[in-house]
C-alpha positions in Angstrom: -38.4 -14.5 4.7 -36.8 -17.3 2.7 -37.0 -15.3 -0.6 -34.5 -12.7 0.7 -31.8 -15.3 1.0 -30.9 -15.8 -2.7 -30.5 -12.1 -3.2 -28.1 -12.0 -0.3 -26.2 -15.0 -1.7 -26.0 -13.4 -5.1 -24.6 -10.2 -3.6 -21.9 -12.1 -1.8 -20.9 -14.1 -4.8 -20.7 -10.8 -6.8 -18.2 -9.3 -4.4 -14.9 -10.2 -6.1 -11.8 -10.7 -4.1 -9.1 -8.3 -5.0 -6.4 -9.6 -7.4 -3.3 -10.8 -5.6 0.2 -10.7 -7.0 2.1 -13.2 -4.8 5.6 -13.9 -6.1 4.9 -12.2 -9.4 8.1 -10.6 -10.7 9.2 -7.5 -12.6 12.1 -8.1 -15.0 14.3 -5.5 -16.6 15.9 -6.6 -19.9 18.1 -4.7 -22.3 18.1 -6.4 -25.7 21.5 -5.9 -27.4 20.3 -6.2 -30.9 17.2 -6.8 -33.1 17.4 -10.5 -32.6 17.2 -10.2 -28.9 14.4 -7.6 -29.2 12.5 -10.1 -31.3 12.9 -12.8 -28.6 11.1 -10.5 -26.1 8.3 -10.0 -28.7 8.0 -13.7 -29.1 7.9 -14.3 -25.4 5.1 -11.7 -25.1 3.1 -13.7 -27.7 3.2 -16.9 -25.7 3.2 -15.4 -22.1 1.2 -12.9 -20.2 3.6 -10.1 -19.9 2.4 -6.8 -18.5 4.7 -4.2 -19.9 5.6 -1.4 -17.5 8.1 0.3 -19.7 7.5 0.8 -22.6 3.7 0.2 -22.4 3.4 -2.4 -25.2 5.5 -5.0 -27.1 5.5 -3.1 -30.4 7.7 -0.4 -28.9 10.5 -2.9 -28.0 13.7 -2.2 -29.9 17.4 -3.0 -29.5 19.3 -1.2 -26.7 16.1 -0.1 -25.0 15.5 -0.8 -21.3 12.4 -2.9 -21.0 10.5 -3.6 -17.7 7.7 -6.2 -17.6 5.7 -8.0 -15.0 5.2 -11.7 -15.1 3.2 -14.3 -13.1 5.0 -16.7 -10.7 4.0 -19.6 -12.9 5.6 -18.1 -16.0 8.6 -16.4 -14.5 10.7 -19.7 -14.5 10.3 -20.2 -18.2 10.9 -16.5 -19.0 14.1 -16.7 -17.0 15.3 -19.9 -18.8 14.5 -18.3 -22.2 16.6 -15.2 -21.3 19.4 -17.3 -20.0 19.4 -19.6 -23.0 19.7 -16.5 -25.3 22.5 -14.9 -23.2 20.3 -11.9 -22.6 21.2 -9.5 -19.9 18.4 -9.0 -17.3 17.8 -8.2 -13.7 14.8 -8.9 -11.5 13.6 -5.5 -10.2 10.8 -6.9 -8.0 10.9 -10.4 -6.7 7.5 -10.4 -5.0 5.0 -7.9 -6.4 2.4 -8.4 -3.6 5.1 -7.7 -1.0 6.0 -4.5 -2.7 2.4 -3.4 -3.0 2.0 -3.9 0.8 5.3 -2.1 1.5 4.1 1.0 -0.4 2.2 2.1 2.7 5.3 2.9 4.8 4.2 6.2 6.4 2.2 6.3 9.6 -1.0 8.4 9.7 -0.1 11.8 11.3 -3.4 12.7 12.8 -6.5 10.6 12.1 -9.1 12.6 10.2 -6.6 15.1 8.9 -5.7 14.9 5.2 -2.2 13.6 4.8 0.0 14.7 1.9 2.7 12.1 2.8 0.3 9.2 2.2 -1.6 7.9 -0.8 -5.3 8.9 -0.5 -8.2 6.9 -1.9 -11.0 8.6 -3.9 -13.3 9.2 -1.0 -10.5 11.0 0.9 -9.7 13.1 -2.2 -13.3 14.2 -2.6 -13.5 15.2 1.0 -10.2 17.1 0.6 -11.6 19.0 -2.4 -14.5 20.2 -0.3 -12.2 21.1 2.6 -9.9 23.2 0.3 -12.9 25.2 -1.0 -14.2 25.7 2.5 -10.8 26.7 3.9 -9.8 29.0 1.0 -13.1 30.3 -0.5 -11.4 33.4 -2.0 -8.8 31.3 -3.8 -10.2 27.8 -4.5 -13.4 26.8 -6.2 -14.5 23.4 -7.3 -16.0 22.9 -10.8 -17.7 19.6 -11.8 -16.8 19.2 -15.4 -18.6 15.9 -16.0 -19.0 12.4 -14.7 -17.3 9.0 -15.4 -18.8 5.8 -16.8 -19.6 4.7 -13.3 -21.2 8.1 -12.5 -18.4 9.4 -10.3 -17.9 13.2 -10.5 -14.9 14.8 -12.3 -13.8 17.7 -10.3 -11.5 20.5 -11.3 -10.1 22.9 -8.7 -9.6 26.4 -9.9 -6.8 27.9 -7.9 -6.0 31.6 -8.1 -7.2 35.1 -7.2 -8.4 36.2 -10.6 -11.4 35.8 -12.8 -11.6 33.4 -15.7 -10.1 35.8 -18.3 -6.7 35.6 -16.7 -3.9 33.5 -18.1 -4.3 29.9 -16.9 -2.5 26.6 -16.8 -4.5 23.3 -16.9 -2.9 20.4 -15.0 -4.2 16.9 -14.7 -3.1 13.9 -12.6 -4.0 10.2 -12.6 -5.0 9.6 -16.2 -3.5 6.1 -15.7 -5.0 4.4 -12.6 -2.0 2.7 -11.2 0.3 5.8 -11.2 -0.5 6.8 -7.7 2.3 9.3 -7.2 0.5 11.5 -9.9 -2.7 12.4 -7.9 -0.5 12.8 -4.9 1.3 15.6 -6.7 -1.9 17.4 -7.7 -3.0 17.4 -4.1 0.4 18.6 -3.0 0.4 21.4 -5.6 -3.0 22.8 -4.4 -2.0 22.5 -0.8 1.3 24.4 -1.3 -0.3 27.0 -3.5 -2.9 27.9 -0.8 -0.4 27.5 2.1 2.4 29.6 0.7 0.3 32.3 -0.9 1.4 35.6 0.7 4.6 34.0 2.0 6.4 32.7 -1.0 7.2 35.4 -3.5 6.9 33.4 -6.7 3.7 31.5 -5.7 2.1 34.8 -4.6 2.9 36.4 -7.9 1.6 33.4 -9.9 -1.7 33.2 -8.0 -2.2 37.0 -8.2 -1.8 37.0 -11.9 -2.9 33.6 -13.2 -5.2 30.7 -12.5 -4.5 27.0 -12.3 -7.1 24.5 -13.2 -6.2 21.3 -11.4 -7.9 17.9 -12.1 -6.6 15.8 -9.2 -7.8 12.5 -10.6 -8.6 12.2 -14.3 -9.4 8.4 -14.4 -11.6 8.2 -11.2 -13.2 4.8 -11.9 -9.8 3.2 -12.7 -8.2 4.8 -9.6 -11.0 3.4 -7.4 -10.5 0.0 -9.0 -6.7 0.2 -8.4 -7.5 0.7 -4.7 -10.2 -1.9 -4.3 -9.6 -4.7 -6.9 -6.4 -4.6 -8.9 -3.5 -2.4 -7.9 -1.9 -2.7 -11.4 -5.0 -1.5 -13.3 -4.3 1.2 -15.9 -7.4 1.9 -18.0 -10.8 3.4 -17.2 -13.7 1.0 -16.5 -15.9 1.3 -19.6 -17.5 -1.7 -21.2 -16.3 -2.6 -24.7 -18.7 -3.8 -27.4 -18.2 -7.4 -28.4 -15.5 -7.9 -25.9 -15.3 -9.2 -22.3 -12.3 -7.0 -21.7 -13.0 -3.8 -19.8 -11.5 -0.3 -20.2 -10.0 2.2 -22.5 -6.6 3.8 -22.1 -7.7 7.5 -21.7 -4.3 8.7 -22.9 -4.8 7.0 -26.3 -8.4 8.3 -26.6 -7.7 11.9 -27.7 -8.1 13.1 -31.2 -4.4 13.4 -32.1 -3.4 10.9 -34.8 -5.8 8.6 -33.0 -5.8 6.0 -35.8 -2.1 5.8 -36.4 -1.0 2.7 -34.5 -2.7 -0.7 -35.2 -1.6 -2.1 -31.9 -4.0 0.1 -30.0 -7.1 -1.5 -31.6 -7.4 -4.5 -29.3 -9.9 -3.9 -26.4 -7.9 -6.4 -24.2 -4.7 -4.4 -24.6 -3.6 -2.1 -21.9 -3.3 0.7 -24.5 -6.7 0.2 -26.1 -7.6 3.5 -27.7 -11.4 3.1 -27.5 -13.9 2.9 -30.4 -13.4 6.5 -31.5 -11.6 9.6 -30.4 -13.2 11.1 -27.3 -15.5 8.1 -27.0 -14.9 8.1 -23.2 -16.8 10.4 -20.9 -13.7 11.4 -19.0 -11.8 12.4 -22.2 -14.9 14.3 -23.5 -15.3 16.2 -20.2 -11.7 17.3 -20.2 -11.6 18.3 -23.9 -14.9 20.2 -23.6 -13.6 22.1 -20.6 -10.3 23.0 -22.2 -12.0 24.0 -25.5 -14.3 26.3 -23.6 -11.3 28.0 -21.8 -8.9 28.1 -24.8 -8.6 31.8 -24.7 -7.1 31.8 -21.2 -5.3 28.4 -21.1 -1.7 29.1 -22.0 -0.2 25.8 -20.9 -1.2 22.2 -20.3 0.8 20.0 -17.9 0.0 16.3 -17.3 1.6 14.1 -14.6 2.4 10.4 -15.1 4.9 7.9 -13.7 7.5 6.5 -13.9 10.9 7.1 -15.5 11.9 10.7 -14.5 11.3 12.5 -17.8 10.0 15.9 -18.8 8.4 15.4 -22.3 6.8 17.6 -24.9 5.2 17.0 -28.4 5.1 15.1 -30.5 4.4 11.4 -29.7 2.9 10.3 -33.0 5.5 11.7 -35.3 9.3 12.4 -35.1 8.5 15.8 -36.7 9.3 18.5 -34.3 6.8 21.2 -33.2 7.2 24.7 -34.6 8.3 26.1 -31.2 10.5 23.1 -30.5 13.5 25.3 -29.4 11.3 27.1 -26.9 9.9 23.9 -25.4 13.4 22.3 -25.3 14.8 25.3 -23.4 11.9 25.3 -20.9 12.3 21.6 -20.3 16.0 21.8 -19.9 15.8 24.6 -17.3 12.8 22.8 -15.7 14.8 19.6 -15.2 17.8 21.6 -13.9 15.6 23.4 -11.4 14.0 20.1 -10.3 17.5 18.6 -9.6 18.5 21.5 -7.3 16.5 20.0 -4.4 17.6 16.3 -4.2 19.8 16.0 -7.3 17.1 13.8 -9.0 18.1 13.6 -12.6 15.4 13.9 -15.3 15.9 13.6 -19.0 13.8 15.7 -21.4 12.7 15.9 -25.0 9.9 15.1 -27.5 7.8 12.0 -26.6 8.5 10.0 -29.7 12.3 10.1 -29.5 12.8 10.4 -25.7 10.1 8.0 -24.5 8.5 6.0 -27.3 5.9 6.8 -30.0 2.4 7.2 -28.8 -0.9 8.1 -30.5 -4.0 9.8 -29.2 -2.3 11.4 -26.2 -3.6 14.3 -24.2 -0.3 16.2 -24.7 -0.4 16.1 -28.5 -4.1 17.0 -28.5 -3.6 20.0 -26.3 -0.7 21.2 -28.5 -2.8 20.7 -31.6 -5.8 22.7 -30.3 -3.4 25.7 -29.8 -1.9 25.4 -26.4 1.7 25.8 -27.4 3.3 25.1 -24.0 2.5 21.5 -23.2 4.5 19.2 -21.0 4.2 15.7 -19.5 6.1 14.8 -16.3 7.0 11.2 -15.8 7.7 11.3 -12.1 9.9 9.1 -9.9 11.4 6.6 -10.0 13.5 4.9 -12.7 12.2 1.4 -12.0 13.3 0.1 -8.6 9.7 0.5 -7.4 8.1 1.5 -10.8 4.4 2.2 -10.1 4.8 1.2 -6.5 6.8 4.2 -5.2 6.7 4.0 -1.4 4.8 6.7 0.5 8.1 7.8 2.2 9.2 9.2 -1.2 6.0 11.2 -1.9 7.1 14.4 -0.2 10.5 14.6 -1.8 9.0 13.8 -5.2 6.4 16.5 -4.8 8.8 19.1 -3.5 11.2 18.8 -6.4 8.4 18.6 -9.0 6.9 21.8 -7.6 10.1 23.7 -8.3 9.9 22.7 -11.9 6.2 23.5 -12.2 6.7 26.9 -10.6 9.5 27.7 -13.1 7.3 26.7 -16.1 4.4 28.8 -14.7 6.7 31.8 -14.3 8.0 31.4 -17.8 4.4 31.2 -19.2 3.4 34.3 -17.2 6.3 36.2 -18.8 6.4 34.8 -22.3 2.8 34.2 -23.5 0.4 36.8 -24.7 
């Protein structure tokens, strides 16, 4: 049996140990002028900085709050450089690995039961989609809209009492793998919709008159990778031609001014746009599904984290969309409604001026194909935990967000033809 051994050995050597982030730090810096902004850009050229906010160096400008992650080895020299240049900074996270482990701060309620107060891995989410269909067959159906690069299914849950001709809202979560609070919200939404139907007046009215198409995890392969190998992974897991670097940023892969930023061309960058628009199987599955339901889809809502914002088009230009006043009004009331629960303050506005300029985003694409009510939520928090929001904050985040989503849905029901 000697010949079996090498295969076994190969298999064990192929099992990669998950990336650890011991004593890695997250800095927050606010450059006071262009000179200081350029110092950050120079530091990024010579050091491995993972930008958390904004998502890349080229967005860095004076008076902007900048969060970036840096290795233990480089943090000393970064700190010295900031001190030497009299730059104001704080260390948001002193030991990233510790924060990653502290995320799981909620005890399992009942083993075997799906928990909405915990982060759930992909297997649990798949089992949950089956359970929701089984439990609420008259209200929930599961549609497989495609598969990922690694052949995982992309599931959309249709939630509502009506047929496909009814007005609908398409919602997606988890386009960026490390933003775990996002898929947690999609699960919460479906759970609350089915649980409160017939009890909550607004939810009952919404589900009687419209459908919700909910994609609980857009970037399935990346999400799995963030659970098993690298908690800070953002992109999908596709292989890139002529590059050892893996993955495309799915939210730069849509056909909306896809070619407008040079900095998205590098396959090793976290914001790599892919070789062409809709090159990625996940993007293609979503765009095909939305195009085939364009008659009924009246709104598109996508969920990200972090920074507590409610955004609308455009990202690739400072030009305002034709129904800007309408979107602005909905976003203003939406953020006010959200704050009524726990006084969580969100800011709102067009992506380019409120957040930072982006190209190839799902939001701009949806708007350009004719869905005139399109919104992106950047969920909690403002940076204390960043992408590592503890489980103990899941429920409060979801509860307040649901209020805003219900308001937007109600508005769409009343004001769209």
